[in-house]
C-alpha positions, 0 to 999 in steps of 0.5 A: 500500500502506497504511503499518502503524504499529509496535506499541508496545514493551513498557515492560519491554523498553524499560527493558532496552534503555536499561539495556543502552545505559548499561552499554555506554557505561560499558564503553566508557569503562572499556575506553578508560581501561584501554587508555590505562593499558596503553599508558602502562605499555607506554611506561613499560617502555621506560625503561632504565638502563645501569650505569657498566661497561656500554654499551647496544646499542639496537635496533628490530625487531632492527635496530641504532640506537645505542649508549647510554652509562651512565645513563637512556635510553628506547627503544621497548618490547618487542616493538618495541624492545630494549636489550642491555647489554654490560659493556665495562670489567669484566674477565671470564674463561674457564677452560681445563682446569678449571671452578669448581664453588663459589667457596667458601670453600673453592673447589672445582674440577673438572678437564676432562681433555680440555682440560688434557692437552697435548703438549710439543715433546719429546713429553712430556705435561703437565696444564695449567690456565689462565684467560684474562681479557678485556674487550669493546672493541666491543659491536657486533662482540661481539654480531653478528659471532660467534655465541658469542664466549665459546665461540669464545674458549674454543676459541681459548685452548685451541688457542693454548696447545697451539700454544705448549706444542708448541714448548717442552720440558717442563723449560721449561714446568714451571720458568722458562718460564711467563712466556714461555708466558703472553705468547706465548699471549696474543698468539696468542689476541688475533690469533685474536680479531682475525681473527674480528672478535669485539670482544674484548680479551685482558687477560692469560693466567694459568697456574694449575697445570702438572704432569706426568701423575699416573703420572710426577708423583713423578719430575718432582717430583724433577726440579723439586726438583733444578732448584730446588737448582741455582738455590739454589746458583747464587744462593748462589754469586752472593751469595758472589761479590757479597760477596767481590769488593767485600771484595777490591776494598776490601782492594786499594784499601786496600793501594794507598792504603797503598803510595801513602802509603808511596811519598810518605813515602819520596819526601819523606824522600829529598828531605829527606835530599838537601836536608840532604846538599846543605846539608851539602855546601855547609858542607863546601865552605866549611870542610872542616877544621872540618866534618870535625872537627865530624863526628868529634866528633858521631860520637864522641858517638854511639859512645862512650857505647855502647862499653866503652873502656879508656884505658891511660896508659903513664906509669902502666903500672907502677902499681897502676891502669894503666887508666881505665874511660871508660864508668864515668866517663861514667855517674858524671859523669851 
């Protein structure tokens, strides 16, 4: 069979084919550049930043890889990789019995009656609102152990508070027992969250508002007022006691010191009198007549100036002046 030669291609068609080839090659070049640029952008999107109060949980295809510390890092971009940032030092809070509608100022709140009404140990009802402050101590447990850790904490806090309130009387709940209730509730919530392996650490439990129901609120206000008056009177009495007892002790110490000084003075005086008497006795034994005469004269010197003594001379008894005023004569002599 004889070979038949292909008919020549029309020049116009040949130019169109060449133009198509050139355009296709340019398209391939442009497409490659776009693909490379997109790949570069996709790879660049894998960079992430962890804030100082966070830790990053790095995952690839949903599987945990590592914990990223604060700073810059890179992981396979989405959808292959992902980084979940968890605040680990920031204190978070949940509200039980109320919700904050607007932080204000002024702040606005909405009561949640189903959470706030609780039964006390003496079968009274109180309306109680509180907050629970917590931190994430284990990001992996917080993310993967419990489906809704914050919701679980909300339920655990309400349950723990009901347990504590149910063991206490209403007077204690409304007055001086708040600190004890907060501590007990915090311990119970922490035990619940540890049992759930939630990775949550309870920082504190704070009672915001504790009141009886509105229907009996006035009566309970009177009771609380009486309790406060009682505490005030006790404090005043304690203050009076603290003021009077030191004063009495000071006066007692002063009297004791005065008595001690009087005792010492009297003892010293008695000892001096005894020594003087012993010295006098020694002199008396050495010369009884002389000592006796000296004592008589000294005694007369003390007595006579204070006495009205009249001396009568028998020889002049018949005269006009039969007596002599000794005291007047002594004063005249002075």
